C-alpha positions as CSV (number, residue, x, y, z in Angstrom):
1,M,8.9,2.6,-17.3
2,K,11.6,2.5,-14.7
3,E,11.7,-0.6,-12.5
4,I,11.7,0.2,-8.8
5,L,11.4,-3.2,-7.1
6,T,12.0,-6.7,-8.2
7,V,10.9,-9.9,-6.5
8,N,12.5,-13.2,-7.4
9,N,11.2,-16.6,-6.3
10,L,9.6,-15.3,-3.1
11,C,8.8,-18.0,-0.6
12,K,7.4,-17.9,3.0
13,E,6.8,-20.8,5.3
14,Y,5.5,-20.8,8.9
15,I,6.4,-23.6,11.3
16,V,3.6,-24.4,13.8
17,G,4.8,-27.2,16.1
18,E,6.0,-29.9,13.8
19,V,4.0,-28.7,10.9
20,T,5.4,-26.5,8.1
21,I,2.8,-24.3,6.4
22,P,3.7,-22.8,3.0
23,V,2.1,-19.4,2.4
24,L,4.1,-18.0,-0.6
25,R,5.3,-20.5,-3.1
26,G,7.8,-18.8,-5.4
27,M,6.4,-15.5,-6.6
28,S,8.4,-13.4,-9.1
29,F,7.4,-10.0,-10.4
30,S,8.6,-6.4,-10.8
31,L,7.0,-3.0,-9.9
32,Y,7.5,0.1,-12.0
33,E,7.7,3.8,-11.2
34,G,4.3,5.5,-11.2
35,E,2.1,2.5,-11.9
36,F,-1.1,1.6,-10.2
37,V,-1.3,-2.1,-9.3
38,V,-4.3,-4.0,-7.8
39,V,-3.7,-7.4,-6.1
40,L,-6.7,-9.8,-6.1
41,G,-7.2,-13.2,-4.5
42,P,-9.3,-15.1,-2.0
43,S,-8.7,-14.9,1.7
44,G,-5.6,-17.0,2.7
45,S,-4.1,-16.8,-0.8
46,G,-1.0,-14.9,0.5
47,K,-1.8,-11.3,-0.6
48,S,-1.1,-9.7,2.8
49,T,2.0,-11.9,3.4
50,M,3.4,-10.8,0.1
51,M,2.8,-7.2,0.9
52,N,4.5,-7.6,4.3
53,M,7.5,-9.0,2.5
54,I,8.0,-6.2,0.0
55,G,7.2,-3.6,2.7
56,G,10.0,-4.9,5.0
57,I,7.6,-5.9,7.8
58,D,8.4,-9.6,7.5
59,S,11.3,-11.6,6.0
60,P,10.9,-14.3,3.4
61,T,12.0,-17.9,3.9
62,D,13.6,-17.8,0.5
63,G,13.9,-15.5,-2.5
64,D,15.1,-12.0,-3.2
65,I,13.5,-8.5,-3.0
66,I,15.7,-6.0,-4.7
67,Y,15.2,-2.2,-4.2
68,D,17.7,0.4,-5.3
69,N,20.2,-2.4,-6.0
70,K,19.9,-3.7,-2.4
71,N,18.5,-7.1,-1.3
72,I,15.8,-6.3,1.2
73,S,15.3,-9.9,2.0
74,T,18.8,-10.2,3.7
75,A,18.9,-6.6,5.1
76,S,19.7,-6.0,8.8
77,D,17.1,-4.6,11.2
78,K,18.6,-1.1,10.9
79,E,18.5,-1.3,7.1
80,L,14.9,-2.5,7.1
81,T,14.0,0.4,9.4
82,N,15.6,2.8,7.0
83,Y,13.9,1.1,4.0
84,R,10.4,1.4,5.7
85,S,11.0,5.0,6.7
86,D,12.4,6.2,3.4
87,A,10.9,4.1,0.6
88,I,7.6,2.7,1.8
89,G,4.2,4.2,2.8
90,F,1.6,2.0,4.4
91,V,-2.2,2.3,4.4
92,F,-4.2,-0.4,6.3
93,Q,-7.8,-1.3,6.7
94,F,-8.0,0.1,10.2
95,Y,-6.5,3.6,10.0
96,N,-4.1,3.2,13.0
97,L,-4.1,6.9,13.7
98,L,-2.8,8.1,17.1
99,Q,-5.9,9.1,19.1
100,N,-4.2,11.8,21.1
101,L,-3.0,13.7,18.0
102,T,-5.0,15.9,15.6
103,A,-5.4,15.1,11.9
104,R,-2.6,17.4,11.0
105,E,-0.3,16.2,13.8
106,N,-0.8,12.6,12.7
107,I,0.4,13.6,9.2
108,E,3.2,15.8,10.6
109,L,4.6,12.9,12.7
110,A,5.1,10.8,9.5
111,A,6.5,13.8,7.5
112,G,9.1,14.3,10.2
113,L,10.6,10.9,9.3
114,S,11.6,12.2,5.8
115,K,14.2,14.6,4.5
116,D,12.0,15.2,1.5
117,A,8.5,15.4,3.0
118,L,5.5,16.8,1.0
119,D,3.7,19.9,2.1
120,I,1.2,18.9,4.8
121,D,-1.4,21.6,4.2
122,E,-1.3,20.9,0.5
123,L,-2.1,17.2,1.2
124,L,-4.9,18.2,3.6
125,A,-6.4,20.3,0.8
126,K,-6.1,17.5,-1.8
127,I,-8.0,15.1,0.4
128,G,-10.7,17.7,1.3
129,M,-9.7,17.7,5.0
130,S,-8.4,21.2,5.5
131,D,-11.3,22.2,7.8
132,H,-10.7,19.1,9.9
133,R,-6.9,19.6,10.5
134,G,-7.5,20.3,14.2
135,H,-9.9,17.3,14.8
136,F,-8.9,14.2,16.7
137,P,-9.7,10.8,15.2
138,A,-12.7,10.3,17.5
139,Q,-14.2,13.4,16.0
140,M,-13.9,12.0,12.4
141,S,-15.8,9.4,10.4
142,G,-14.2,6.2,9.2
143,G,-13.8,7.7,5.7
144,Q,-12.2,10.9,7.1
145,Q,-9.8,8.9,9.2
146,Q,-8.8,6.8,6.2
147,R,-8.1,10.0,4.2
148,I,-5.8,11.2,6.9
149,A,-4.1,7.8,7.0
150,I,-3.5,8.0,3.2
151,A,-2.1,11.6,3.6
152,R,0.1,10.4,6.5
153,A,1.5,7.6,4.4
154,I,2.3,9.7,1.4
155,A,3.5,12.8,3.4
156,K,7.0,11.3,3.8
157,N,7.2,11.1,0.0
158,P,7.8,7.4,-0.4
159,S,8.6,5.6,-3.7
160,L,6.0,2.9,-3.0
161,L,2.6,3.1,-1.3
162,L,1.3,-0.2,-0.1
163,C,-2.4,-0.4,0.7
164,D,-3.9,-3.5,2.4
165,E,-7.7,-3.5,2.1
166,P,-8.0,0.4,2.4
167,T,-11.7,0.3,1.7
168,G,-12.5,-2.9,3.8
169,A,-14.1,-1.0,6.7
170,L,-15.9,1.5,4.6
171,D,-19.3,1.7,2.8
172,S,-19.3,1.7,-1.0
173,D,-19.6,5.5,-1.4
174,T,-16.9,6.3,1.1
175,G,-14.7,3.5,-0.3
176,L,-15.0,5.0,-3.8
177,Q,-13.9,8.4,-2.4
178,V,-10.8,6.7,-0.9
179,I,-10.0,5.0,-4.2
180,K,-10.4,8.3,-6.1
181,I,-7.9,9.9,-3.7
182,L,-5.4,7.1,-4.2
183,K,-5.7,7.4,-7.9
184,E,-5.2,11.1,-7.7
185,F,-2.1,10.7,-5.7
186,N,-0.8,8.2,-8.1
187,Q,-1.2,10.6,-11.0
188,S,-0.3,13.8,-9.2
189,Y,2.9,12.6,-7.5
190,K,3.8,9.7,-9.9
191,K,3.9,7.3,-6.9
192,T,3.8,3.5,-7.4
193,I,0.7,2.3,-5.6
194,V,-0.2,-1.3,-4.8
195,I,-3.7,-2.1,-3.4
196,I,-4.7,-5.4,-2.0
197,T,-8.5,-5.7,-2.2
198,H,-11.4,-8.2,-2.4
199,H,-13.2,-5.8,-4.7
200,A,-12.5,-7.1,-8.2
201,S,-14.0,-4.0,-9.8
202,I,-11.2,-1.8,-8.4
203,G,-8.9,-3.8,-10.7
204,E,-10.6,-2.0,-13.7
205,I,-8.8,1.2,-12.8
206,A,-5.4,-0.4,-12.4
207,D,-2.5,-0.5,-14.9
208,R,-1.9,-4.1,-13.9
209,V,-3.8,-6.6,-11.9
210,F,-2.0,-9.4,-10.0
211,H,-4.1,-12.5,-9.4
212,I,-2.8,-14.6,-6.5
213,K,-4.0,-18.1,-5.7
214,D,-2.6,-20.6,-3.2
215,G,0.5,-18.5,-2.6
216,K,1.4,-18.2,-6.2
217,L,1.1,-15.4,-8.8
218,A,-1.5,-17.1,-11.0
219,K,-1.5,-14.4,-13.7
220,I,-0.9,-10.7,-14.4
221,V,-3.4,-8.8,-16.4
222,E,-2.5,-5.5,-18.1
223,N,-5.2,-2.9,-18.7
224,E,-4.6,-1.0,-21.9
225,N,-7.3,1.5,-21.0
226,P,-7.9,1.7,-17.3
227,K,-11.2,3.1,-16.2
228,L,-11.7,6.1,-14.0
229,P,-12.8,5.4,-10.4
230,E,-16.3,6.9,-11.1
231,E,-16.8,4.5,-14.0
232,I,-16.6,1.3,-12.0
233,E,-19.5,-0.5,-10.3
234,W,-18.8,-1.1,-6.7
């Protein structure tokens, strides 16, 4: 598989008063084109901080993040903005949809950032939301809003889709539907997808599972035969 992103000795510290708090303690790994990765670890282990680093939202204290032969960890603000716009799609626990825009308009806004955007109506059909294209977020359930958030993230055709607890605010049935959609996008569009989650069972459908503990990458487990979403127990 083609390597799309490489992380070397990633470290992050926060200074609070006179106290230095280490959050990431030297992580190194690579991500590959078209793979489905699940990141597991207890609260406070550094999962979200790691995702913020590779997503260009925050900068590391030390270490390198290489994408397309460029070091993202030392990029300028303008370069980081371009990186987030062109290469990265984000899905968060709380949908972050614009309340005054319809479902389709929320997706359209993101698609407008890309020179190679995917077809919006095709995405709406894939997530089963064509009939809701004119609905505002307040008129949709949490699961429906998350579907729109996923379609919005992938509409700009990013290389890497980062999902931070995408099922965290959903019940088990709705959460499973969201995971099915993410897996389908992974397979249909060959997008690299990374999911941070507390649900260990989701790791059973991944190509690889990253286990993070105390700011370190404790181990990486490869699944030779990943399960289908409907085969896992929530």
